[in-house]
Every structure is written in C-alpha cells, then in structure tokens.
C-alpha positions in Angstrom: 0.0 0.0 0.0 1.4 3.4 -1.0 1.0 6.3 1.4 -1.2 9.1 0.3 0.6 12.2 -0.7 -2.2 14.8 -1.5 -0.3 16.6 -4.2 0.8 13.4 -5.9 -2.7 12.0 -5.7 -4.2 15.0 -7.3 -1.8 14.8 -10.2 -2.5 11.0 -10.6 -6.2 11.5 -10.7 -6.0 14.4 -13.1 -4.0 12.1 -15.4 -6.6 9.4 -15.0 -9.6 11.7 -15.7 -8.0 12.8 -18.9 -9.2 9.4 -20.2 -12.8 10.2 -19.2 -14.2 9.8 -22.8 -12.2 6.6 -23.3 -13.9 4.0 -21.0 -11.6 1.1 -21.5 -8.4 3.2 -21.0 -10.0 4.9 -18.0 -10.9 1.5 -16.5 -7.4 0.2 -16.9 -5.8 3.3 -15.4 -8.3 3.2 -12.5 -7.4 -0.4 -11.7 -3.7 0.6 -11.7 -4.4 3.6 -9.4 -6.5 1.6 -7.0 -4.0 -1.2 -6.9 -1.3 1.3 -6.0 -3.2 2.4 -2.9 -4.8 -0.9 -2.1 -4.6 -2.4 1.4 -5.1 -6.1 0.7 -4.1 -7.0 4.3 -7.2 -5.4 5.8 -9.5 -8.1 7.0 -13.3 -8.3 6.7 -15.0 -6.5 9.5 -12.2 -4.1 10.3 -13.0 -0.4 10.6 -16.6 -0.8 9.5 -19.6 -2.8 10.7 -20.7 -3.9 7.2 -18.4 -4.6 4.3 -19.1 -5.9 0.8 -18.7 -9.6 0.2 -17.1 -9.1 -3.2 -13.4 -8.3 -3.7 -12.2 -4.9 -2.3 -9.1 -2.7 -2.6 -9.7 -1.2 0.9 -8.7 2.2 -0.3 -7.9 5.2 1.9 -10.8 7.6 1.9 -8.8 10.5 0.3 -8.4 8.4 -2.9 -12.1 7.9 -3.6 -12.9 11.4 -2.4 -10.5 13.1 -4.7 -11.6 10.9 -7.6 -15.2 12.0 -7.1 -14.2 15.6 -6.8 -12.4 15.4 -10.2 -15.1 13.4 -11.9 -18.0 15.7 -11.1 -17.2 18.5 -13.6 -16.6 15.9 -16.4 -19.9 14.1 -15.6 -21.8 17.4 -15.7 -20.1 18.4 -19.0 -20.5 15.2 -20.9 -23.4 13.0 -19.6 -23.2 10.6 -22.6 -19.5 9.8 -22.0 -20.3 9.5 -18.3 -22.9 6.8 -18.9 -20.6 4.9 -21.2 -17.9 5.0 -18.6 -20.4 3.8 -15.9 -21.3 0.8 -18.1 -17.6 -0.1 -18.5 -16.8 0.2 -14.8 -19.9 -1.7 -13.6 -18.5 -4.9 -15.4 -15.6 -4.9 -13.0 -15.4 -7.4 -10.1 -14.1 -5.0 -7.4 -16.4 -3.1 -5.1 -14.7 0.3 -5.4 -14.9 0.3 -9.2 -18.5 -0.7 -9.2 -19.1 2.0 -6.6 -17.6 4.5 -8.9 -20.1 3.5 -11.6 -22.9 4.0 -9.1 -21.5 7.4 -8.2 -21.5 8.4 -11.9 -25.1 7.5 -12.5 -26.1 9.3 -9.3 -24.4 12.5 -10.5 -25.2 12.5 -14.2 -27.5 15.3 -15.3 -30.6 13.6 -16.6 -32.6 14.8 -19.6 -34.1 11.4 -20.4 -34.8 9.4 -17.2 -34.7 6.2 -19.2 -30.9 6.6 -19.4 -30.6 6.0 -15.7 -33.7 3.8 -15.3 -32.3 1.2 -17.7 -29.1 0.9 -15.7 -30.9 0.7 -12.4 -33.2 -2.0 -13.6 -30.3 -3.9 -15.2 -28.0 -3.6 -12.2 -30.4 -4.1 -9.4 -31.3 -7.6 -8.3 -31.8 -9.5 -5.0 -28.5 -11.4 -5.6 -26.5 -8.1 -5.8 -24.0 -7.6 -3.0 -25.9 -6.0 -0.1 -23.6 -3.0 0.2 -23.7 -2.4 -3.6 -27.5 -2.7 -3.4 -27.7 -0.1 -0.7 -25.3 2.2 -2.7 -27.4 1.8 -5.8 -30.7 2.6 -4.1 -29.3 5.6 -2.3 -26.4 7.1 -4.3 -27.3 5.8 -7.7 -30.9 7.2 -7.6 -29.9 10.8 -6.5 -30.2 12.5 -9.9 -33.3 10.5 -10.9 -35.1 11.3 -7.6 -34.1 14.9 -7.7 -34.9 15.6 -11.3 -37.7 13.1 -12.1 -39.4 12.2 -8.8 -42.4 10.8 -10.6 -40.2 8.3 -12.5 -38.4 7.5 -9.2 -41.7 6.7 -7.6 -42.7 4.6 -10.7 -39.5 2.6 -10.3 -40.3 1.8 -6.7 -43.9 0.9 -7.6 -42.6 -1.5 -10.2 -40.4 -3.2 -7.6 -43.3 -3.3 -5.0 -45.6 -4.8 -7.7 -43.4 -7.7 -8.4 -44.5 -11.2 -7.5 -41.2 -12.1 -5.8 -40.9 -11.1 -2.2 -37.2 -10.5 -2.7 -38.0 -7.8 -5.3 -40.6 -6.3 -3.0 -37.9 -6.1 -0.4 -35.8 -4.0 -2.8 -38.7 -1.6 -3.3 -39.0 -1.2 0.5 -35.3 -0.6 0.8 -35.5 2.0 -2.0 -38.3 3.8 -0.1 -36.1 4.1 3.0 -33.2 5.3 0.9 -35.3 7.8 -0.9 -36.8 9.2 2.3 -33.3 10.1 3.4 -32.7 12.2 0.3 -32.2 15.8 1.4 -34.7 17.1 -1.2 -37.4 14.6 -0.3 -40.6 16.1 1.2 -43.3 13.7 0.2 -43.9 11.4 3.1 -47.5 10.7 2.1 -46.2 9.0 -1.0 -44.0 6.7 1.1 -46.9 6.0 3.5 -49.2 5.2 0.5 -46.7 2.8 -1.1 -45.6 1.1 2.1 -49.1 0.7 3.6 -50.1 -2.6 2.0 -46.9 -4.3 3.1 -47.1 -3.1 6.7 -50.7 -4.3 6.8 -49.6 -7.7 5.7 -45.8 -8.1 6.2 -44.0 -11.0 4.7 -41.1 -12.6 6.6 -38.8 -11.9 3.6 -39.0 -8.2 4.1 -39.9 -7.7 7.7 -36.5 -6.4 8.6 -36.7 -4.0 5.7 -40.0 -2.7 6.9 -38.5 -2.2 10.4 -35.7 -0.2 8.8 -38.2 1.9 6.8 -40.4 2.7 9.8 -37.3 3.6 11.9 -36.2 5.9 9.1 -39.6 7.6 8.9 -39.8 7.9 12.7 -36.5 9.8 12.6 -37.7 12.1 9.8 -41.2 12.8 11.2 -42.2 10.8 14.4 -45.6 12.6 14.6 -46.7 11.8 11.0 -45.3 8.3 11.2 -47.0 7.6 14.5 -50.3 8.7 13.1 -49.8 6.6 10.0 -49.1 3.5 12.1 -52.2 4.1 14.3 -54.3 4.3 11.1 -52.7 1.0 10.0 -53.6 -0.6 13.3 -57.2 0.6 13.0 -57.7 -1.5 9.9 -55.2 -4.4 10.2 -56.0 -7.6 12.1 -52.6 -9.1 11.3 -50.6 -10.3 14.4 -47.5 -9.8 12.2 -48.3 -6.1 11.8 -48.6 -5.7 15.6 -45.3 -7.4 16.1 -43.7 -5.3 13.4 -44.9 -2.0 15.0 -44.1 -3.2 18.5 -40.5 -3.9 17.4 -40.2 -0.3 16.1 -41.5 1.5 19.3 -38.0 2.4 20.6 -37.6 4.7 17.6 -40.3 7.0 18.7 -40.5 9.6 21.5 -42.2 8.4 24.7 -45.6 10.1 24.0 -45.9 8.5 20.6 -44.8 5.2 22.0 -47.6 5.5 24.6 -50.2 6.2 21.9 -49.0 3.3 19.8 -49.0 0.9 22.7 -52.6 1.9 23.4 -53.5 1.2 19.8 -51.7 -2.2 20.0 -53.6 -3.1 23.1 -56.9 -2.4 21.5 -56.0 -4.9 18.7 -55.6 -7.8 21.1 
C-alpha cells in the first residue's frame, strides 16, 4: 500500500480523468491507481460494521474522495460519456470500481430518465452484494429522484408490484433510501406505497419494513406515528402488531404510549 501524498494523488487522478471519454483506457488506469493504494491486508470487519462480500481494494478515503471531486465536472459536461464510462466500470469485479459506476449515474444530469432507469433495472437484483445494493438505491438514484421524482416513484412501484418477495424487499429498501434524500418532502407517497406491506408483512422483508419505519420515525415521528395508528385501526394481522411493536423504541415516549394503546386495542 502506497502512502497518500495529496499533491501526488491530485496529479495522478488528473491524469486518470484525462481518459474520461475513453472508457476502456480509464478502466485500466483506474485499476492501476486503486492497486497502487490498495490495502489487501485489511481483514473483513475491520473499521466498518458492514463490508461488501465481493473483492475490495480497501482504499484510503482520500483516494475515492479526490476521484469523485475530479469526476464531477466531467460528468456534468458530458453525460453521454459519463454513462458509457459507468457501463464499463460496472462490469468490474471490485467493489470500489462498481461504486464509482454508481456514483456516476447518481451524479449525471438527466434529460431522459430512461438513461438511468435502464441501468438501475439492469444492475439491481436480489442477488446483488448487499452494500452495492444499498449504494445503488441511495447514491445511484440521487439524480433521478431529484430531477424526475415521478419516475423514481414509478421505479419503486414496479419493484413493489413484483410477484417475488425479494424484489418487493428491494422496493421497500428503495423507499427508505429515498426518504433520506435531502430534497425529499413527500412522506404521504411513502406511506401510501408502504401501507399494503405493513398491513400484511412477509417474513422476507420484515427487517426492511422495520428499517423503513425507523427511518420515517427519525424524519417525522408525529406523522409516522399517526400513519401506524391508522394501519392498526384496519389491520388484524398479528405480524403487523409485532412489526410496529419492534419499532417502538424509535419514537418519542408520548408517541410510544399512543401506539401501545392502539396495539392493546387490537388484542
């Protein structure tokens, strides 16, 4: 592993980004740069609670940060080249290179939402590495959600409408990721999309529903508490009661009391 010298790193990445419109050459140079700074001796579980299960370079943070800084103006200036580069990098086996592809589609200025939707649909699957899946749903959808919120919602609806519980789980994960977006202010849409699954939770995505409710409780405990009380007024599912009970610690005490009262009425 090479120690990071900020000046040298900036020059290296500047040389790398010169190949922005030549995806294969950029890919080769990126591999060389990441290999130079790789820490292959780092073991799974060190420094972070969750790590990808696919190969990693274990790069120092300044390397990826500087790369993203230098990529941004090129992505903004040439979205077509950016998307071609993202396609090339996504085919790599290493986490950090795939994550760079995700960063690119999350930053690219969108004129036609299909450009990003096609990649999200092609790249996203239940079998995808869990960390990449999280990155794709949060980082990879930034531009789509910010520029075309209707198409972002349609993407989630398509996942939630799938017959496979594993695909529905992706939709619920996408709702939680989207709710954390700084520009997101449409909690009623999240409540509407999530409601059928909270009323009748499947074991495949129970933990994802818990995470969604905990996320919503952090954003707006009052609105989320009211939403859950409404759910309890129409749902007879013991699984729904267990789900909401498990999320109680995420709420302030007064809302916990109200929800406990609603839960007791359902017994």
